[in-house]
C-alpha angles and dihedrals in degrees: 000000000000113000116232140199106239129187110203123189121201087031102144097080147004119016091349094060092043091050093048092054094051095041091052090045087056091055101260124136107240124192108204119218118190145152101223112073093201096049096039097047092043092055092044090052089048092052098033094235142123122276136192130196123224136154106212089204085072114062090196088065089054092050090049091046092052092051092048091048094048089052096044102043118039085185128040114179099180131025107193109195097198105141115109146113148174121259131200107231139024094268118165123227123228087266089059099251132123104267098233091050092049101042096044101035120003095050097050090041089055094044094050093049094048088053094045096111092051093043092051093048089050095046082232135189120234114201121191123199108224132162146225081251088083090066096042103042110010124113111149125207109183089203091059106033091147091056093234092154099060118352126196126161091235095050093047091051093046092049092051092049091048088050087058091058093045091048089051092054094044092047088055091049095048101035109019091099089053090063099264119132121197135190139169127206145176113233095201128252100310127197105244138117088277114150091005096131097044141087090234116120087228086082087070091058094045100042105037136061086260085081094064091048088052091058099256114174136219121263088253092057092044090052092057097086091047089052092045092052095044093049096039132084120247112233091027107046098020142002123252119240093027137118118233136202120180090356090301131104105260139194115249137166112339089233088067088073094053103107093185090054092048088053095046090048090052094049092044093050092048089054092047095053093040089238096180091055094043093052094056 
């Protein structure tokens, strides 16, 4: 197996930490990206690897992270956009966006675009951790990405995870010919502290014995699809531009097949994060 240089966000806990342990054990170079200094540094020390701190609720952190990664790694074989979460109220970030939208979609969208030159030169893979929540709760309106009209924690999360899939498809359409492969996946319902600080009923599933009865899996099991995609070969093991569940192409929200929506979302996201200015 060819060893790779992998940048993995959301690496300090859950499936990110589990995937990092396995990928490094398999001989890959993994750059850990996390929000918590204590957890991220602790894992990096355990694994003997580099780490970088970034709070995706601050787009300036994302811009600084991208510049540091460009200077540190002339080659990036895999960018694993794994950071995300669900939040309990329509709080705005310092950048003025609803937090679920920014952390799950706008931040990884910006990071990926700021690394495009390196990713193209590396013929890289971009993986985006999505969720079955895209199918259950998502209904995107590009004129109301912040869900100002009618906010709920579940809808905001479903929209953001649907945005991950639309971004995957549009990244493939725009840059597949440049050598970038992209893929989205659902890791399964993983036993973590997900939704713990929210009003979403999902916290009941994740934080009580009900979750075990519902077939929730360990972080190690949840990390398996990420590892499979990162170590696999696009075009042989999986198909670029697709959404996977249990290592198979899966149906998701009908909006995910709307190519015009994917293009609008890309353009709107680029406008919101001021991509032209950020890329200078």
